[in-house]
C-alpha positions as CSV (number, residue, x, y, z in Angstrom):
1,M,12.1,20.1,-17.3
2,K,11.5,17.4,-14.7
3,R,10.4,18.7,-11.3
4,I,11.9,17.3,-8.2
5,V,10.5,18.1,-4.8
6,V,12.5,17.3,-1.6
7,L,10.6,16.9,1.6
8,G,12.7,17.6,4.7
9,G,15.6,20.1,5.0
10,G,18.0,18.1,7.2
11,E,21.4,16.7,6.1
12,S,19.7,14.2,3.7
13,G,17.2,16.6,2.2
14,I,19.7,19.4,1.5
15,G,22.1,17.0,-0.1
16,A,19.4,15.6,-2.3
17,A,18.3,19.1,-3.3
18,V,21.8,20.1,-4.3
19,L,22.3,17.0,-6.4
20,A,19.0,17.5,-8.1
21,K,19.9,21.1,-8.9
22,V,23.4,20.2,-10.1
23,K,21.8,17.6,-12.5
24,G,19.6,20.2,-14.0
25,F,16.2,19.5,-12.5
26,D,13.5,22.1,-11.5
27,T,14.1,21.7,-7.7
28,F,12.1,22.8,-4.7
29,L,12.5,21.9,-1.0
30,S,9.8,21.9,1.6
31,D,10.3,21.5,5.4
32,F,7.4,21.3,7.9
33,S,9.8,22.7,10.6
34,T,12.2,25.6,10.6
35,L,15.4,25.3,8.5
36,T,18.8,26.0,10.1
37,D,20.8,29.0,8.9
38,Q,23.3,26.6,7.5
39,A,20.6,24.8,5.4
40,K,19.3,28.2,4.1
41,Q,22.8,29.2,3.2
42,M,23.4,26.0,1.2
43,L,20.0,26.4,-0.6
44,G,20.9,30.0,-1.4
45,K,24.3,29.1,-2.8
46,Y,22.7,26.7,-5.3
47,E,19.7,29.0,-5.9
48,I,17.2,26.4,-4.8
49,P,13.7,27.7,-3.8
50,F,12.3,26.5,-0.5
51,E,9.6,26.8,2.1
52,E,9.6,26.2,5.8
53,G,7.1,25.9,8.6
54,G,4.6,23.8,6.6
55,H,4.0,22.0,3.3
56,T,2.0,23.8,0.5
57,P,0.3,21.1,-1.6
58,E,0.2,23.2,-4.8
59,K,4.0,23.5,-4.7
60,I,4.6,19.8,-3.9
61,L,2.0,17.7,-5.6
62,N,3.0,19.0,-9.1
63,A,6.3,17.1,-8.7
64,D,7.4,14.4,-11.2
65,E,9.2,12.8,-8.3
66,I,9.5,13.4,-4.5
67,I,12.6,12.7,-2.5
68,K,11.6,12.1,1.1
69,S,13.9,12.4,4.1
70,P,14.0,9.1,6.1
71,G,12.6,10.7,9.3
72,I,9.2,11.5,7.5
73,P,6.8,8.5,7.8
74,D,4.5,7.5,4.9
75,S,1.5,8.3,7.1
76,V,2.1,12.1,6.8
77,A,-0.7,13.8,4.9
78,I,1.4,15.3,2.1
79,V,3.1,11.9,1.4
80,K,-0.2,10.1,1.4
81,G,-1.5,12.7,-1.1
82,A,1.6,12.2,-3.4
83,I,1.2,8.4,-3.3
84,A,-2.5,8.7,-4.1
85,L,-1.7,10.8,-7.2
86,G,0.9,8.2,-8.3
87,I,3.9,10.5,-7.8
88,P,7.0,8.3,-7.1
89,V,8.4,8.8,-3.6
90,I,12.0,7.8,-3.1
91,S,14.9,8.2,-0.7
92,E,18.0,10.3,-1.0
93,I,20.0,7.1,-1.3
94,E,18.0,5.9,-4.3
95,F,18.3,9.2,-6.0
96,A,22.1,9.6,-5.4
97,G,22.7,6.0,-6.5
98,R,21.6,6.9,-10.0
99,Y,24.5,9.2,-10.4
100,D,27.2,7.2,-8.6
101,R,29.4,4.8,-10.4
102,A,31.5,4.0,-7.3
103,K,31.6,0.5,-5.7
104,K,29.1,0.5,-2.8
105,I,29.5,-1.4,0.5
106,C,26.2,-1.1,2.3
107,I,25.5,-2.0,6.0
108,T,22.3,-2.3,7.8
109,G,21.1,-4.0,11.0
110,S,19.3,-3.2,14.3
111,N,22.6,-2.9,16.1
112,G,26.3,-2.6,15.2
113,K,25.8,-1.0,11.8
114,T,27.5,2.3,12.7
115,T,30.5,0.6,14.3
116,T,30.8,-1.9,11.4
117,T,30.4,0.9,8.8
118,S,33.1,3.0,10.6
119,L,35.4,0.1,10.9
120,I,35.2,-0.9,7.2
121,Y,35.8,2.8,6.3
122,Y,38.8,2.8,8.6
123,I,40.3,-0.3,7.0
124,L,39.8,1.0,3.4
125,Q,41.3,4.4,4.4
126,N,44.3,2.6,5.9
127,A,44.7,0.7,2.6
128,G,45.1,4.0,0.8
129,L,41.8,3.7,-1.1
130,N,39.7,6.7,-2.4
131,V,36.7,6.1,-0.2
132,G,33.7,8.1,1.1
133,L,31.5,7.5,4.2
134,A,27.8,8.3,4.0
135,G,24.2,7.2,4.5
136,N,23.1,7.3,8.1
137,I,26.5,8.5,9.1
138,G,28.8,11.3,7.9
139,A,27.9,13.9,5.3
140,S,24.9,13.4,2.9
141,Y,25.5,10.7,0.3
142,A,23.8,12.9,-2.3
143,L,25.8,15.9,-1.5
144,Q,29.0,13.9,-1.8
145,V,27.9,12.5,-5.2
146,A,27.3,16.1,-6.3
147,T,30.6,17.5,-5.1
148,K,33.1,14.7,-4.6
149,D,34.5,11.8,-6.7
150,Y,35.1,8.6,-4.8
151,D,35.9,5.1,-6.1
152,I,34.2,3.4,-3.2
153,Y,31.4,4.4,-0.7
154,V,30.8,2.8,2.6
155,L,27.1,3.4,3.4
156,E,25.2,2.9,6.6
157,L,21.6,2.4,5.8
158,S,18.6,2.5,8.1
159,S,15.4,0.7,7.5
160,F,13.8,4.1,6.7
161,Q,16.3,4.7,4.0
162,L,15.9,1.2,2.6
163,D,12.1,1.7,2.4
164,G,12.6,4.3,-0.3
165,M,15.1,2.3,-2.4
166,F,14.0,0.4,-5.5
167,D,16.7,0.3,-8.3
168,F,19.7,0.9,-6.0
169,K,22.1,-2.0,-5.8
170,A,24.9,-2.8,-3.3
171,D,28.1,-4.5,-4.4
172,I,28.6,-5.8,-0.9
173,A,25.7,-5.9,1.5
174,I,25.9,-6.6,5.2
175,I,23.1,-7.3,7.7
176,T,24.6,-7.3,11.2
177,N,21.5,-8.6,13.0
178,I,17.7,-8.0,13.2
179,T,16.0,-7.4,16.5
180,P,12.7,-5.5,17.2
181,D,13.2,-1.8,16.6
182,H,11.2,1.1,15.1
183,L,8.1,-1.1,15.1
184,D,5.9,2.0,15.5
185,R,6.8,2.8,11.9
186,Y,6.0,-0.7,10.7
187,D,2.4,-1.1,12.1
188,H,4.0,-3.0,15.1
189,N,4.6,-5.9,12.7
190,M,8.0,-7.5,13.0
191,L,7.8,-9.1,9.5
192,N,7.4,-5.6,7.9
193,Y,10.6,-4.5,9.6
194,I,12.5,-7.7,8.6
195,K,11.5,-7.2,5.0
196,A,12.7,-3.6,5.1
197,K,16.1,-4.7,6.3
198,F,16.4,-7.4,3.6
199,R,15.8,-4.7,0.9
200,I,19.5,-4.2,1.1
201,T,20.0,-7.3,-0.9
202,Q,17.6,-6.4,-3.7
203,N,19.0,-6.2,-7.3
204,M,22.2,-8.0,-6.3
205,S,23.9,-10.3,-8.9
206,E,26.2,-13.3,-8.7
207,K,29.2,-11.0,-8.8
208,D,28.0,-9.3,-5.5
209,C,28.6,-10.4,-1.9
210,F,26.2,-10.7,1.0
211,I,27.6,-10.9,4.6
212,F,25.2,-11.9,7.4
213,C,25.3,-13.2,11.0
214,D,24.7,-16.9,11.0
215,D,24.0,-16.8,14.7
216,D,21.1,-14.4,14.4
217,Q,17.9,-16.5,14.3
218,V,15.7,-13.8,12.7
219,T,18.1,-13.3,9.8
220,I,18.6,-17.1,9.2
221,G,14.9,-17.7,9.5
222,H,14.2,-15.4,6.6
223,I,17.3,-15.8,4.4
224,K,15.8,-18.7,2.5
225,E,12.7,-16.6,1.6
226,I,14.9,-13.9,0.0
227,V,15.8,-14.4,-3.6
228,T,19.4,-13.2,-4.0
229,R,22.0,-14.4,-6.4
230,A,24.9,-12.9,-4.4
231,K,27.7,-14.9,-2.9
232,M,27.0,-15.7,0.7
233,F,29.5,-15.1,3.5
234,P,28.2,-16.0,7.0
235,I,29.9,-14.9,10.2
236,S,29.6,-16.9,13.4
237,Q,30.8,-17.3,16.9
238,N,29.1,-20.7,17.2
239,R,30.4,-22.7,14.3
240,E,33.2,-23.0,11.7
241,V,32.2,-21.7,8.3
242,E,33.6,-22.6,4.9
243,Q,33.6,-19.1,3.5
244,G,33.2,-16.1,5.7
245,A,34.5,-15.5,9.3
246,F,34.2,-17.3,12.6
247,T,35.8,-17.5,16.1
248,L,37.4,-20.6,17.6
249,K,39.8,-20.9,20.5
250,N,40.1,-17.1,21.0
251,K,40.9,-16.6,17.3
252,L,39.0,-14.7,14.7
253,T,39.5,-16.6,11.4
254,V,38.6,-15.3,7.9
255,R,38.1,-17.6,4.9
256,Y,37.8,-16.1,1.5
257,C,38.3,-18.1,-1.7
258,E,41.4,-20.2,-1.1
259,E,42.9,-17.9,1.6
260,E,42.6,-18.2,5.3
261,Y,44.1,-16.1,8.1
262,S,43.5,-15.6,11.8
263,I,43.8,-12.8,14.4
264,P,43.8,-13.4,18.2
265,T,40.6,-11.9,19.6
266,E,42.7,-10.3,22.4
267,E,44.3,-8.1,19.7
268,L,40.9,-6.6,18.7
269,S,40.5,-3.0,19.8
270,L,36.7,-3.4,20.2
271,R,35.7,-5.4,23.3
272,G,32.5,-7.5,23.9
273,R,30.9,-10.3,22.1
274,H,28.8,-8.0,19.8
275,N,32.0,-6.2,18.7
276,I,33.5,-9.5,17.6
277,Y,30.7,-9.8,15.1
278,N,31.4,-6.2,13.9
279,S,35.1,-7.0,13.5
280,M,34.3,-10.2,11.6
281,A,32.0,-8.4,9.2
282,A,34.7,-5.8,8.6
283,A,37.5,-8.4,8.2
284,I,35.7,-10.4,5.5
285,T,34.8,-7.2,3.7
286,G,38.5,-6.3,3.7
287,K,39.4,-9.6,2.1
288,I,36.6,-9.2,-0.6
289,M,38.2,-5.8,-1.3
290,N,41.6,-7.3,-1.6
291,I,43.1,-5.6,1.4
292,T,46.2,-7.2,2.8
293,N,46.1,-9.2,6.0
294,E,48.5,-6.8,7.6
295,V,46.4,-3.7,7.0
296,I,43.2,-5.5,8.2
297,R,45.0,-6.8,11.3
298,R,46.5,-3.4,12.1
299,S,43.1,-1.7,11.6
300,L,41.2,-4.1,13.8
301,A,43.8,-3.5,16.5
302,T,43.9,0.3,16.4
303,F,40.3,1.3,15.6
304,A,38.8,3.8,18.1
305,N,35.1,3.3,18.8
306,I,32.6,5.9,17.6
307,E,31.2,8.7,19.8
308,H,28.1,7.7,21.8
309,R,28.7,4.0,21.4
310,L,30.2,2.5,24.6
311,E,32.4,5.7,24.8
312,N,34.6,5.9,27.8
313,V,34.0,9.5,29.1
314,S,35.9,9.7,32.4
315,T,36.8,7.9,35.7
316,I,36.0,10.0,38.8
317,K,36.8,8.8,42.3
318,G,37.1,5.2,41.0
319,V,33.8,5.3,39.1
320,Q,33.9,4.9,35.3
321,Y,31.3,6.9,33.2
322,I,30.3,5.4,29.8
323,N,28.3,7.1,27.1
324,D,26.2,4.6,25.1
325,S,23.5,7.2,24.1
326,K,23.3,5.5,20.6
327,A,21.7,2.5,22.3
328,T,18.2,3.4,21.3
329,N,16.7,-0.1,21.5
330,V,16.6,-3.0,24.0
331,N,19.0,-5.2,22.1
332,S,21.7,-2.4,22.0
333,S,21.4,-2.0,25.8
334,W,21.6,-5.8,26.2
335,Y,25.0,-5.7,24.5
336,A,26.1,-2.8,26.6
337,L,25.1,-4.5,29.9
338,E,26.6,-7.8,28.8
339,C,30.0,-6.1,28.4
340,M,30.0,-4.7,31.9
341,D,32.2,-6.5,34.5
342,K,31.6,-4.0,37.4
343,P,28.4,-3.1,39.3
344,V,26.3,-0.8,37.1
345,I,24.4,2.4,37.8
346,W,22.2,2.4,34.7
347,I,20.7,5.5,33.1
348,A,17.9,4.5,30.7
349,G,14.7,5.9,29.3
350,G,13.3,8.3,26.8
351,T,10.7,7.9,24.0
352,D,9.6,4.2,24.2
353,K,9.3,2.5,20.7
354,G,7.2,-0.4,21.9
355,N,10.0,-1.9,23.9
356,D,9.8,-5.4,25.5
357,Y,12.3,-5.2,28.4
358,S,12.0,-8.9,29.4
359,E,15.3,-9.9,27.6
360,L,17.1,-7.5,30.0
361,Y,15.8,-8.9,33.2
362,E,18.5,-11.5,33.8
363,L,21.3,-9.1,33.1
364,A,19.7,-6.3,35.1
365,Q,19.3,-8.5,38.2
366,A,22.9,-9.8,37.9
367,K,24.7,-6.5,37.1
368,V,22.6,-3.4,37.9
369,K,22.5,-1.9,41.4
370,A,20.5,1.2,40.5
371,L,18.4,2.4,37.6
372,I,18.0,6.1,36.9
373,C,15.0,6.7,34.5
374,L,15.8,9.7,32.2
375,G,12.6,10.6,30.5
376,K,9.2,12.4,30.8
377,D,7.2,9.2,31.3
378,N,9.1,6.4,33.0
379,T,6.0,4.3,34.0
380,K,6.9,1.4,31.8
381,L,10.5,1.2,33.0
382,H,9.3,1.3,36.7
383,K,6.8,-1.5,36.0
384,S,9.3,-3.6,34.2
385,F,12.2,-3.4,36.7
386,E,10.5,-3.0,40.1
387,G,11.5,-6.1,42.2
388,K,14.5,-6.7,39.8
389,I,16.6,-3.7,40.6
390,K,16.9,-2.4,44.2
391,I,17.0,1.3,43.5
392,I,14.9,3.0,40.8
393,T,14.7,6.8,40.6
394,D,13.8,9.5,38.0
395,A,15.6,12.4,36.3
396,L,14.4,15.0,33.9
397,S,17.8,16.1,32.6
398,A,21.2,14.7,31.9
399,K,22.7,16.8,34.6
400,E,20.2,15.5,37.2
401,A,20.8,11.9,36.1
402,V,24.5,12.3,36.4
403,Q,24.3,14.0,39.8
404,K,22.0,11.2,41.1
405,A,24.4,8.6,39.7
406,Y,27.4,10.3,41.3
407,E,25.6,10.1,44.7
408,L,24.7,6.4,44.3
409,A,28.0,5.2,42.8
410,Q,30.9,3.8,44.9
411,D,34.6,3.2,44.0
412,G,34.6,0.3,41.5
413,D,31.2,1.0,40.0
414,V,30.4,2.0,36.4
415,V,27.8,4.6,35.4
416,L,26.3,3.6,32.1
417,L,24.1,5.8,29.9
418,S,22.4,3.1,27.7
419,P,18.9,4.4,27.2
420,C,17.0,1.6,25.3
421,C,14.8,4.5,23.9
422,A,14.7,7.3,21.5
423,S,15.8,10.7,22.8
424,F,13.1,13.1,21.5
425,D,11.2,13.7,24.7
426,L,14.0,15.6,26.4
427,F,16.7,16.0,23.7
428,K,17.1,16.9,20.0
429,N,18.6,13.5,19.2
430,Y,20.8,10.8,20.7
431,E,24.0,12.9,20.0
432,D,22.5,15.8,22.0
433,R,21.7,13.4,24.8
434,G,25.2,11.9,24.8
435,R,26.9,15.3,24.7
436,Q,24.8,16.6,27.6
437,F,25.7,13.5,29.5
438,K,29.4,14.1,28.9
439,E,29.2,17.8,29.8
440,A,27.4,16.8,33.1
441,V,30.2,14.3,33.9
442,K,32.9,16.9,33.2
443,E,31.2,19.3,35.7
444,L,31.3,16.8,38.6
């Protein structure tokens, strides 16, 4: 019997282990940290042996194949040992894709991928289709493949998930944009990161569709080097396209085959230039999926943004509080600041991923009246923005940051949590950071 070892006992790992067990493999799960009670309960239900608090080489390096959770880098000793022995190391997505006959709509990008994924899922649901949501969002893809039966999956895929994908194929692939992010995992080499993102197009045929941002110079600069037979659908706010989507005279226009339809941009529920790109990607996907214009239009007009992405929390004494905790890189925060039309008290900081803050200087000088650095080490933020933002102060908790923002803000200001950084210095993850921020606002 083929032996499958799963490394990592989070959402992804537990799902992969369950699928492996259901498919009849000798399955074992190993987690370097402590497993949650919920994870242990699921493993117990399916009678899957596991270990926690460390990796035992004798129990792992006898695997025929290893499924690695996306958060574990290849530089970890046990992974290096497996690779040295020639044991295939794959992702949960690659494994689950082997057993999934559903149509797969896959979205990646440095920014906008969660919003675009959620919006496409919303459109397909509104059209009454039997659709699942998975990947870097929602329940584990592998667990859903093991326990559900969907006709279509909408999958948000991070570069880490794409790294472990080899034979997996998307029917519709979308790259929202590519900007520097996670470079610490890619030897601080942007090209390595770009190649990881473009893995979403691998194995595509002439029947498949590739949607990309024609205005994103990094994407366009590498698209000619990528061998893909898929039909190409650019989206643009700078030019008219023959097939795809574009904006002109305050209208979002979609062209697919012989059909063309337009939606006034003022009807879109999502605001800001970056969200127009997300809406365009979703709209052209809707047409490829034969969704009616009316369902697409209604969906784009009524979609509610996801938690932790420019989420309006509350307005207190004329000051608006916005939770954009999901903005874990510079480009995400650029989009957030670009949307703001009121003076900003900006809360940023955390675990720096090799950030270059220079692209924020112009916006910061124009829009930010105070910067609250929320992190253990804020040296780089101070150095970057001293002389550009009048007030810079520090906080070691969400509660302290919100209290300082409350004291600094005046009627008509906005307090924006848009950190630019990962959350792991003070929080479990960006969701934890966002929820603590919201709790602190409620306590004001």
